[in-house]
N, C-alpha and C positions, 0 to 999 in steps of 0.2 A: 261877712263878719270881720271886723277889724280887731286886731290884737295889739294892745299897747302894754309895754313892760316898763315899770319904774323900779329903780333900785336906789338904796341909800348909799352913802359913801363907803360903806364897808363891804358891799357886794360888787364884784367885778361883773359888769354887764358886757354887752358886745354881741356879735353875731352868733357865736356858739350857744350862748344862753338864750338868745331870742329864738333861734331855730328849735331848741329843745322845748321851750314853752309853747311855741306855735304847734309843734308836732303833738305834744301832749294834749293840748286843747282840741286840735283837729280830731285826734283819735277818740277822746272821751265825749266830746260835745258835737260831733258831726251831725247828729239828728236834729239839733236845734239851730244849726247855722243859718237857716232862712228866717228864723224868728228873733235872732240877736243882731243888734247893730254893732255892738262893740263889747269886748272883754278887756278889762284892765287887770294886770297882775302887779301888785306892789310887794317887792321883796326887800326884807331888811334883816340885819343881824343885830339883835338886841344888845349883845355884849361885845360887839366888834371893836369897840374902843379899848377893851381890856385885853391884856395879853394873857394867853393861856386859859381863856374862858371856855368852858365846856357846857354840857347840858343842852336842854332844849331851848335854843336861843335864835333859831332861824324862823322867821315869820313870813307867811305868804297870805296876803289879803287879795282875794279875787272879787271883782265886781263885774257882773254881767248886766248889760242893758238890753232887756227885751223890747222889741218894737211896741210902742204904745203903753208901756208900763214903767213904773218906778224902777230904779236900779236895785238889783239883788246882790248882797255881799256876804262872803264867808271868810273866815280866818282859820288858819291852821299853823300851829307852832310845832317844830320838830328839831331833832338833833342835827340834821343837815338840810341843805337847800332842796335836794331832790325829794326828800320825804315831805318837806313842807309844801312843795309844789303839787306833788301827787295827792296829798291829803286834802289840800284846798280844792283841787280839781274834782276829787270824789265828792266832797261836800257840795260843791256847786252843781254837779250833775244831779245829785239827789234833790237839791232845792229847786232846780229848774223842772225836774220831773214832777214834783208835787205841785208846784205853782202853776205850771202850764197845763197839767192834766186837770186841775180844778177849773181852770178857765175854759178848757175844751168842753167839760161837762160838769157844771157846778153842783149837780144833784148827786154826783158819785156813781151814776149809772155807766155801765160799759158802753163803749162807742160802737159796739157791734150792731149790725142790722138784723133784727129778728123778723122772721117771716110768719 
C-alpha cells in the first residue's frame, strides 16, 4: 500500500508530517493493506491566508484505491491538523469496512462456516 500526502501552501509538509500520516494509516488500516493499492491524503488550511483565523478550518480529504474498484473518498474538517487527519482516517476505516464487507458477501450473511 502506497501512501501519498499532498498539502496546500498553508500546511508545512515534510518528513515529520509524512511519518505521522503513514503511522496513523498503518495503525488504523493495517487489515486492508493487501486490498489497497494507494491512499492519498490531501491536507489544507481553509483560512490559512487570513491572519488570526480560527475555528474548524483544517481539512483532510483521504482517498483510498481498493484493488479493482473505484476510489473511495472521505472528508473531515476540524480545528487542528491532527484532528482532521484522525477524523478522516476513522471515516475511511468505516467506509472500507462497509464497502469491502458487502463485496465479500453481498447478501449480508456472516462469513462463518456452519456445520
